[in-house]
DRENZAKOL-44545 format. One record per residue (C-alpha): residue number from 1; z, x, y. Coordinates in steps of 0.02 Angstrom, whole numbers, plus 32768, in hexadecimal, padded with zeros to 4 digits. Each point is the difference from the previous one (the first is absolute). Example, Ala and Ser with C-alpha at 12.3 -4.5 7.8 and 13.67 -1.06 7.14 Angstrom:
residues 2
   seq     c3     c1     c2
     1   8186   8267   7F1F
     2   7FDF   8045   80AC
END
This chain:
residues 157
   seq     c3     c1     c2
     1   8003   7FFB   7FFA
     2   7FD2   8033   80B6
     3   805E   7FC5   8095
     4   7FC7   800B   80B0
     5   8078   7FF9   8092
     6   7FE1   8026   80BF
     7   8064   8081   8067
     8   8014   7FE4   80AB
     9   7FD3   80A1   8049
    10   7F92   7FF3   8087
    11   7FD7   80AD   8032
    12   7F40   800F   8024
    13   7FD8   7F4F   7FFC
    14   7FB4   7F8D   8090
    15   804D   7F57   8018
    16   7FD3   7F77   8074
    17   8074   7F74   803D
    18   7FB0   7F57   803A
    19   8080   7F84   8061
    20   7FFC   7F62   803F
    21   8035   7FFA   80BC
    22   8032   7F3D   7FF2
    23   80B3   8003   7FD3
    24   800E   80A6   8035
    25   80B7   7FEE   800B
    26   7FF6   8006   7F4E
    27   7F72   8074   7FE7
    28   8031   8082   807C
    29   8092   8030   7F83
    30   7F98   7FFA   7F6E
    31   7F89   807C   8046
    32   8098   806F   8034
    33   803F   7FF5   7F45
    34   7F54   802D   7FB6
    35   7FEA   8095   806F
    36   80B2   8030   7FD6
    37   7FDD   7FEC   7F49
    38   7F56   8066   800E
    39   804B   8091   805D
    40   809F   800C   7F8F
    41   7F77   800F   7F67
    42   7F9E   8090   805D
    43   7F74   7FAA   8047
    44   7FD9   8062   80A0
    45   7FFB   7FA1   809E
    46   7F41   8025   8029
    47   7FDE   7FB7   7F5E
    48   8039   7F59   8030
    49   7FA5   7F7A   8051
    50   8053   7F61   804E
    51   7F89   7F7B   802D
    52   8039   7F58   804B
    53   7FA7   7F5E   7FEC
    54   801C   7F53   805B
    55   8043   7FB2   7F60
    56   800E   7FFE   7F3E
    57   7F5D   7FB3   7FF0
    58   7FA5   8093   804F
    59   8062   8080   7F90
    60   7F77   8002   7F63
    61   7F71   8027   8077
    62   8052   80A2   8049
    63   8054   8021   7F6B
    64   7F51   8021   7FAC
    65   7FCC   8078   8085
    66   80A3   8058   7FE1
    67   7FE0   8005   7F4F
    68   7F5D   805F   8014
    69   805B   809C   804A
    70   80B0   7FEC   7FBD
    71   8059   8029   7F5F
    72   805C   7F55   8012
    73   801F   7F77   8082
    74   809B   7F9D   802C
    75   7FE2   7F56   8036
    76   809B   7FAB   8067
    77   8010   7F65   804E
    78   8075   7F66   801C
    79   7FC1   7F4F   7FDE
    80   8088   7F84   802E
    81   8005   7F4E   7FC9
    82   7FE2   7F77   8082
    83   7FD0   7F50   7FFE
    84   7F57   800B   7FCD
    85   7F9B   8042   7F6A
    86   7FCE   808B   8065
    87   8090   8074   7FB0
    88   7FAA   7FE7   7F4D
    89   7F51   8019   803C
    90   802C   809B   8059
    91   8073   8052   7F7A
    92   7F89   7FDD   7F7E
    93   7F65   8043   8041
    94   8061   809D   803B
    95   8029   801B   7F53
    96   7F69   7FD6   7FB5
    97   7F9C   806D   806D
    98   806D   809B   7FF3
    99   7FF1   7FEA   7F4D
   100   7F3F   7FFD   8002
   101   8009   8099   806A
   102   806D   8068   7F77
   103   7F8B   7FC3   7F68
   104   7F5C   8020   8062
   105   8031   80A8   8054
   106   806E   8040   7F60
   107   8085   8041   8093
   108   80B1   7FBB   7FFD
   109   800E   7F78   8075
   110   80C2   7FD5   8002
   111   8015   7F3A   803B
   112   809A   7FF7   806D
   113   7FE2   7F6C   8059
   114   80A7   7FA2   8002
   115   7FEC   7F43   7FE7
   116   80A0   7FAF   8035
   117   804C   7F5B   801D
   118   8054   8038   80B1
   119   8015   80A9   806A
   120   80AA   8021   7FC5
   121   7FB1   8017   7F51
   122   7F84   806D   8037
   123   806B   805F   8068
   124   8072   8022   7F6A
   125   7F74   804D   7FA9
   126   7FC7   8072   80A2
   127   80A3   806B   800A
   128   8086   7F7A   7FD8
   129   805C   7FCC   7F73
   130   7F71   8014   7F82
   131   7FD4   80A9   803D
   132   7F58   8027   8047
   133   7F66   7FCE   7F98
   134   7F91   8072   8073
   135   805B   809D   7FB9
   136   7FF0   7FBE   7F57
   137   7F49   7FD5   8009
   138   7FE6   80B3   8038
   139   8055   8041   7F64
   140   7F93   7F8D   7F92
   141   7F6F   8035   804D
   142   801C   80BE   7FE5
   143   802A   7FCD   7F3F
   144   7F79   7FAF   7FE3
   145   7F85   807F   8055
   146   8052   8079   7F76
   147   7FDF   7F7B   7F75
   148   7F4D   7FEA   8033
   149   7FE1   80C5   7FFC
   150   805F   800E   7F47
   151   7F8E   7F7D   7FC5
   152   7F64   8049   8040
   153   8025   8094   7FA3
   154   8034   7FAA   7F59
   155   7F96   7FC1   7F6A
   156   805D   7F4B   8017
   157   7FB9   8002   80B5
END
């Protein structure tokens, strides 16, 4: 049996971050968390590109562009439930679009668009009681880069 697990070493990697400005009170701390996670893992400052887009719906387009020149992309946003179905549409399309980019480009695009019922739930996940999901997304991105590289070199891949 062969088991593959990714490591979190970011040395020599290029990582893109795409973040939604909508609900920036939530997304700014997510970006800070992602940056902290990447730099702690050894990704050089000059190897990180942060792109801000208007909202979560716009994330997949920029993720595709970043995937063309980076080893991984971290996608950050916050969609908070309101009184209409808009919440469901935006959250679903952001998830679908990011997944499509990942499969089409073969580059890990980590989905961390928070979909919460209220602002307090989102803030709890952006550096509050539930940690910082941006930091966790950065770790997942680096792990997936390593997993994909190991699979490229294996007979199982």
